[in-house]
C-alpha positions as CSV (number, residue, x, y, z in Angstrom):
1,M,35.5,110.0,28.0
2,R,35.8,108.3,24.5
3,L,33.9,105.4,25.7
4,I,31.1,107.6,27.1
5,L,31.0,109.6,23.9
6,F,30.8,106.2,22.3
7,A,28.1,105.0,24.4
8,V,25.9,107.9,23.9
9,R,26.3,107.4,20.2
10,N,25.2,103.8,20.4
11,I,22.2,104.8,22.6
12,G,20.8,107.0,19.9
13,R,21.3,104.4,17.1
14,N,18.0,102.8,18.3
15,R,16.1,105.8,19.5
16,R,12.8,104.1,20.3
17,R,14.3,101.1,22.4
18,S,16.5,103.9,24.2
19,A,13.3,106.0,24.8
20,A,11.5,103.0,26.3
21,I,14.3,102.0,28.6
22,L,14.9,105.7,29.7
23,S,11.1,106.3,30.2
24,L,11.0,103.1,32.5
25,I,14.2,104.4,34.5
26,A,12.8,107.9,34.7
27,F,9.1,106.8,35.8
28,G,10.8,104.2,38.2
29,S,12.8,107.0,39.9
30,A,10.1,109.4,40.4
31,A,7.9,106.6,41.8
32,L,10.5,105.7,44.3
33,L,10.9,109.6,45.0
34,I,7.4,110.1,45.5
35,A,6.8,107.4,47.8
36,G,9.9,108.2,49.7
37,G,9.1,111.9,49.9
38,Y,5.6,110.9,51.0
39,A,6.8,108.7,53.8
40,A,9.4,111.2,54.9
41,A,6.8,113.8,54.9
42,N,4.6,111.7,57.0
43,F,7.2,110.9,59.4
44,S,8.2,114.4,59.8
45,A,4.3,115.5,60.3
46,L,3.6,112.7,62.6
47,R,6.7,113.6,64.8
48,E,5.9,117.3,65.0
49,R,2.3,116.6,65.6
50,T,3.1,114.2,68.4
51,I,5.1,116.9,69.9
52,R,2.7,119.7,69.6
53,N,-0.2,117.8,70.7
54,G,1.1,118.0,74.2
55,V,4.2,115.4,74.5
56,G,6.8,118.2,74.1
57,H,10.5,117.3,73.4
58,L,11.4,116.1,76.9
59,Q,9.6,115.5,79.9
60,I,11.1,115.7,83.5
61,G,9.5,113.8,86.2
62,A,10.4,111.8,89.4
63,H,11.9,108.3,89.5
64,S,9.3,105.6,89.7
65,T,8.5,104.0,93.1
66,E,6.5,101.2,94.7
67,D,3.9,103.7,95.3
68,D,3.2,104.8,91.9
69,D,-0.3,103.6,92.2
70,V,-1.2,106.4,94.6
71,P,-1.7,109.7,92.7
72,L,1.4,112.0,92.6
73,S,3.0,109.8,95.2
74,N,6.4,111.1,93.7
75,G,5.3,114.0,91.9
76,L,7.8,117.1,91.5
77,Q,8.3,119.7,94.2
78,D,9.9,123.1,94.0
79,V,8.7,123.5,90.4
80,E,9.7,127.1,89.9
81,Q,13.4,126.3,90.9
82,L,13.5,123.3,88.5
83,R,12.0,125.5,85.8
84,S,14.4,128.2,86.3
85,A,17.4,125.8,86.0
86,V,15.8,124.3,82.9
87,L,15.1,127.8,81.0
88,T,18.8,128.7,81.3
89,D,19.5,126.6,78.3
90,G,19.1,128.8,75.4
91,R,17.7,125.9,73.4
92,V,14.7,125.7,75.6
93,R,11.7,127.7,74.7
94,A,9.3,126.8,77.6
95,A,8.9,124.4,80.5
96,A,5.3,123.9,81.4
97,A,4.2,122.1,84.6
98,R,1.5,119.4,84.4
99,V,-0.7,117.3,86.7
100,D,-2.1,113.9,85.2
101,F,-5.0,112.4,87.0
102,T,-7.8,109.8,86.3
103,G,-11.4,110.0,87.9
104,L,-15.1,110.5,87.2
105,A,-16.8,113.5,85.4
106,S,-20.6,113.7,86.4
107,T,-23.3,116.1,85.0
108,G,-25.6,114.7,87.8
109,E,-27.6,112.4,85.6
110,R,-24.6,110.7,84.1
111,S,-20.9,109.9,84.9
112,V,-17.9,109.0,82.5
113,A,-14.5,107.8,83.4
114,V,-11.9,110.7,82.3
115,I,-8.4,111.1,81.7
116,G,-7.5,114.6,83.3
117,R,-4.7,117.0,82.5
118,G,-4.0,120.2,84.7
119,V,-2.1,122.6,82.9
120,E,-0.7,126.2,83.2
121,P,-2.4,128.4,80.5
122,D,0.2,130.9,80.4
123,Q,2.9,128.4,79.9
124,E,0.9,125.6,77.9
125,Y,-0.6,127.9,75.4
126,G,1.5,130.8,75.5
127,R,5.3,130.1,75.6
128,A,5.1,126.2,74.9
129,G,2.6,126.8,71.9
130,F,0.4,123.8,72.8
131,A,-2.8,124.9,70.9
132,P,-5.7,122.5,71.2
133,T,-8.3,122.8,68.2
134,M,-11.2,124.3,69.8
135,L,-14.6,123.7,68.4
136,E,-16.7,125.7,70.8
137,G,-15.8,128.1,73.4
138,R,-12.3,129.1,74.6
139,R,-9.4,127.5,76.4
140,V,-9.1,127.5,80.3
141,A,-7.6,130.7,81.5
142,P,-6.0,131.9,84.7
143,G,-8.6,132.8,87.4
144,Q,-10.4,132.2,90.8
145,A,-13.0,129.9,89.3
146,H,-12.5,126.4,88.5
147,E,-12.8,125.8,84.7
148,A,-12.6,122.8,82.3
149,M,-12.3,122.0,78.6
150,A,-13.9,118.7,77.4
151,A,-12.7,116.7,74.5
152,A,-15.5,116.5,71.7
153,R,-16.6,112.9,72.0
154,L,-16.6,113.2,75.7
155,A,-18.7,116.5,75.7
156,R,-21.2,114.6,73.3
157,S,-21.5,111.7,75.6
158,L,-22.2,113.9,78.6
159,G,-24.4,116.5,76.6
160,L,-22.0,119.1,77.4
161,K,-21.7,122.8,76.1
162,P,-19.7,125.9,77.3
163,G,-21.3,127.3,80.5
164,D,-22.3,123.9,81.9
165,R,-21.3,122.8,85.1
166,L,-19.2,119.3,85.6
167,T,-18.4,117.6,88.8
168,L,-15.0,115.9,88.8
169,M,-14.1,113.1,91.4
170,T,-11.2,111.3,92.1
171,A,-8.9,109.8,94.9
172,T,-6.4,112.3,96.6
173,V,-2.9,111.6,97.4
174,D,-4.1,110.2,100.9
175,G,-6.7,107.8,99.4
176,A,-9.7,109.8,100.3
177,I,-12.3,110.6,97.7
178,N,-12.7,114.3,96.8
179,G,-14.9,116.3,94.4
180,I,-14.8,119.8,92.8
181,D,-17.2,121.7,90.6
182,T,-16.0,123.1,87.5
183,T,-17.5,125.2,84.7
184,I,-16.9,123.9,81.0
185,V,-15.6,127.0,78.9
186,G,-14.6,125.1,75.6
187,I,-14.9,122.0,73.6
188,Y,-11.8,120.8,71.7
189,T,-10.5,117.8,69.8
190,T,-7.2,115.9,70.0
191,G,-7.8,114.4,66.4
192,V,-7.4,111.1,68.0
193,R,-10.9,109.1,68.5
194,E,-9.8,107.5,71.6
195,L,-8.6,110.5,73.5
196,D,-11.6,112.3,72.4
197,E,-13.9,110.1,74.3
198,R,-11.9,110.6,77.6
199,S,-10.0,113.6,77.8
200,L,-10.4,116.7,79.8
201,V,-8.4,119.7,80.6
202,V,-8.3,121.9,83.7
203,R,-5.6,124.2,85.2
204,V,-2.8,123.0,87.5
205,D,-4.5,124.7,90.5
206,T,-7.7,123.0,90.0
207,A,-6.0,119.6,89.5
208,Q,-4.0,120.2,92.9
209,A,-7.1,121.0,94.9
210,L,-9.0,117.9,93.4
211,L,-5.9,115.8,94.4
212,A,-5.2,117.8,97.6
213,T,-1.5,118.1,96.8
214,T,1.0,121.0,95.9
215,R,2.9,118.7,93.6
216,V,2.8,118.2,89.7
217,S,3.3,115.2,87.6
218,K,6.0,116.5,85.4
219,L,7.5,119.3,83.6
220,V,7.2,119.3,79.9
221,V,10.1,121.2,78.1
222,V,9.5,122.5,74.5
223,L,12.7,123.5,72.5
224,N,13.1,125.9,69.6
225,R,14.3,123.0,67.3
226,T,13.5,119.3,67.4
227,E,17.1,118.5,66.3
228,D,18.3,119.8,69.6
229,T,16.5,117.3,71.7
230,M,19.4,114.9,72.3
231,P,22.3,117.7,72.9
232,T,19.7,119.5,75.3
233,L,18.9,116.2,77.1
234,A,22.5,115.5,77.9
235,A,22.9,119.1,79.1
236,L,20.1,119.0,81.3
237,L,21.0,115.6,82.6
238,D,24.4,117.2,83.7
239,R,23.1,120.6,84.8
240,L,20.0,119.2,86.8
241,G,22.0,116.1,88.4
242,A,19.1,114.1,87.7
243,G,20.4,111.0,89.0
244,D,21.3,112.4,92.4
245,R,17.9,114.5,92.7
246,G,15.7,111.5,91.7
247,L,14.6,112.9,88.3
248,T,14.0,111.1,85.1
249,I,14.1,112.9,81.6
250,Q,12.6,111.2,78.7
251,T,12.6,112.4,75.1
252,W,9.4,112.7,72.8
253,S,10.7,109.4,71.0
254,D,10.6,107.4,74.3
255,L,7.1,108.6,74.9
256,A,5.7,108.1,71.4
257,P,5.5,104.3,70.4
258,F,2.7,105.0,67.8
259,Y,5.1,107.2,65.9
260,H,7.8,104.3,65.8
261,Q,5.1,101.9,64.6
262,V,4.0,104.1,61.9
263,R,7.6,104.6,60.7
264,A,8.3,100.9,60.9
265,L,5.2,100.2,58.8
266,F,6.0,102.9,56.0
267,S,9.5,101.6,55.9
268,G,8.6,98.4,55.2
269,I,6.2,99.5,52.4
270,F,8.9,101.7,51.0
271,A,11.4,98.9,50.8
272,F,8.9,96.5,49.3
273,L,8.0,99.2,46.7
274,G,11.7,99.8,45.9
275,V,12.7,96.1,45.5
276,I,9.8,95.6,43.1
277,I,10.6,98.8,40.9
278,T,14.4,98.0,40.9
279,A,13.6,94.4,39.8
280,L,11.3,95.7,37.0
281,V,14.1,98.1,36.0
282,V,16.9,95.3,36.0
283,L,14.8,93.2,34.0
284,S,13.6,95.5,31.4
285,A,17.4,96.9,31.2
286,G,18.8,93.4,30.8
287,N,16.3,92.6,28.1
288,A,17.1,95.8,26.1
289,M,20.9,95.2,26.4
290,T,20.4,91.8,25.2
291,M,18.6,93.0,22.1
292,T,21.3,95.6,21.7
293,V,24.1,92.8,21.7
294,M,22.2,90.6,19.3
295,E,21.6,93.4,16.9
296,R,25.3,94.3,16.9
297,V,27.0,90.7,16.6
298,R,28.7,91.5,13.4
299,E,30.0,94.9,14.7
300,I,31.4,93.2,17.6
301,G,33.1,90.5,15.4
302,T,34.7,93.3,13.4
303,L,35.9,95.0,16.4
304,M,37.4,91.9,17.8
305,A,39.0,91.2,14.0
306,V,40.7,94.5,14.1
307,G,42.4,93.7,17.6
308,T,40.0,95.1,20.0
309,S,40.1,93.1,23.4
310,R,37.4,91.2,24.8
311,L,37.6,93.1,28.2
312,R,37.2,96.5,26.2
313,I,34.1,95.1,24.4
314,M,32.6,94.1,27.7
315,T,33.5,97.5,29.1
316,M,31.9,99.2,26.2
317,F,28.5,97.8,26.9
318,V,28.8,98.3,30.7
319,V,29.5,102.0,30.3
320,E,26.4,102.1,27.7
321,G,24.3,100.7,30.5
322,L,25.9,103.1,33.2
323,T,25.2,105.9,30.7
324,L,21.5,104.9,30.3
325,G,21.2,104.9,34.0
326,A,22.7,108.2,34.5
327,I,20.6,109.8,31.9
328,G,17.3,108.1,32.8
329,G,18.1,108.6,36.5
330,A,18.7,112.5,35.9
331,L,15.2,112.6,34.1
332,G,13.8,110.6,37.1
333,L,15.0,113.2,39.5
334,A,13.8,116.2,37.4
335,L,10.5,114.2,37.1
336,G,10.2,113.4,40.7
337,Y,10.9,117.0,41.8
338,A,8.4,118.4,39.5
339,L,5.6,115.9,40.9
340,A,6.4,116.4,44.5
341,R,6.0,120.4,44.0
342,V,2.9,120.0,41.9
343,L,1.0,117.4,44.3
344,T,2.2,119.4,47.3
345,A,0.8,122.7,45.9
346,A,-2.5,120.9,44.8
347,R,-3.2,120.6,48.7
348,I,-5.0,117.2,47.9
349,Q,-6.9,116.4,51.1
350,M,-5.9,112.7,52.4
351,P,-8.5,110.6,54.4
352,P,-7.9,110.4,58.3
353,P,-5.3,107.7,59.4
354,P,-6.4,104.8,61.7
355,T,-7.5,106.0,64.9
356,F,-7.6,109.9,63.9
357,T,-10.6,112.1,63.4
358,R,-9.3,114.5,60.8
359,G,-7.6,114.1,57.4
360,F,-4.6,116.2,56.3
361,P,-3.2,117.7,52.9
362,L,-1.0,115.6,50.7
363,H,2.7,116.6,51.2
364,I,5.6,115.2,49.5
365,E,9.0,116.2,50.9
366,V,12.0,116.8,48.8
367,V,14.9,114.9,50.7
368,P,18.4,115.5,49.0
369,A,19.9,112.3,50.3
370,L,17.1,110.2,48.8
371,Y,17.5,112.1,45.5
372,A,21.3,111.1,45.5
373,W,20.3,107.6,46.7
374,V,18.0,107.1,43.9
375,F,20.2,108.2,41.3
376,V,23.1,106.0,42.4
377,V,20.8,103.1,42.6
378,M,19.6,103.6,39.0
379,V,23.0,103.9,37.7
380,L,24.4,100.8,39.5
381,T,21.2,98.9,38.4
382,L,21.6,99.6,34.7
383,G,25.5,98.9,35.0
384,I,24.9,95.6,36.7
385,A,22.0,94.8,34.4
386,A,24.4,95.3,31.4
387,V,27.0,92.8,32.7
388,L,25.5,89.6,31.6
389,P,25.0,90.8,28.0
390,A,28.3,92.3,28.0
391,A,29.8,89.1,29.0
392,R,28.0,87.1,26.4
393,A,29.2,89.6,23.6
394,A,32.9,89.3,25.0
395,R,32.8,85.5,24.8
396,L,31.7,85.3,21.0
397,R,34.3,83.9,18.6
398,I,35.3,86.3,15.8
399,T,34.1,83.8,13.1
400,D,30.7,83.1,14.7
401,A,30.4,86.8,15.2
402,L,31.3,87.7,11.6
403,G,29.1,85.1,10.1
404,H,25.9,86.0,12.4
405,V,22.6,86.5,10.7
């Protein structure tokens, strides 16, 4: 404790230099916190956006076979029984059946290849909460007539608007060509340019009629909390006897390679930024501690002359560096927290990421583990930066130190 009090008093001896190094530590810490908070917010938002865009937390399908090129050759049957078994888990909020297909969409004058999705409106938009961003019209709804929603760029290329007729054509499960007439009831956007050019949504019964089957492609499971994904996966694998029934269960992480690519990119940028900021702090702190030692050479000589050991002198300067790191780190945490709150509250609109069509508001997440890590790094960084000047001070001879000018 005496060493710490002595270090605090020594820091106050040259207030201008101490203020400069504390400012550097504080701004360096705040920069790391803002960058890390921005990356964490992007990871979290991209994860939830991926899940809410229709991937879900888990997807239950059938094992792949050599007939996978045939539509729904290994689709799911007895969907209601499977859904009931899944919904017995209290962590599950919804289980929505899907039919995936590809084919042609034609207005009579022009045809475009499409990626189709058959959904159960009540499950998809009600319990699961998958809510497409509608630009015109409404979502598909239960009923007798065959309805469809077209993605924005697909609708633009075909000149579609709500109320128009659209013919869908694809190969059935038996290999025949089948077509069905639908009515466009809405125009929506996925937020991803490539998907907006090809995506189309119909009801499950419409997709099954088009493919001439009663099977579905998958069961999309939505949980109450994303954190429950892995425990729920383990429970469902055991409850459903997935291996014996020829079922596969994939998590959102298995189905989202883009998320992992973005996370790897941001992690690399953050690590590079952290190395640069830490290096600047180390060099500046080392220079400041060196100047401190040079100014106090006679004082060091006097301390050694009255019996102070070299180890204690070295420890004194290291503790001074650690104290600078602790004070500067604490100031940096406060500054980083304040900036995170202010920037988030400002709702600054960011430009669209690559392949996306819409921007997003700036959000800086406050991550307690990151704040603790930055504080520890700054304290250790200043302690390490003080080691070399402290070692030099401890090696001085008493006569040289006392006669230093």
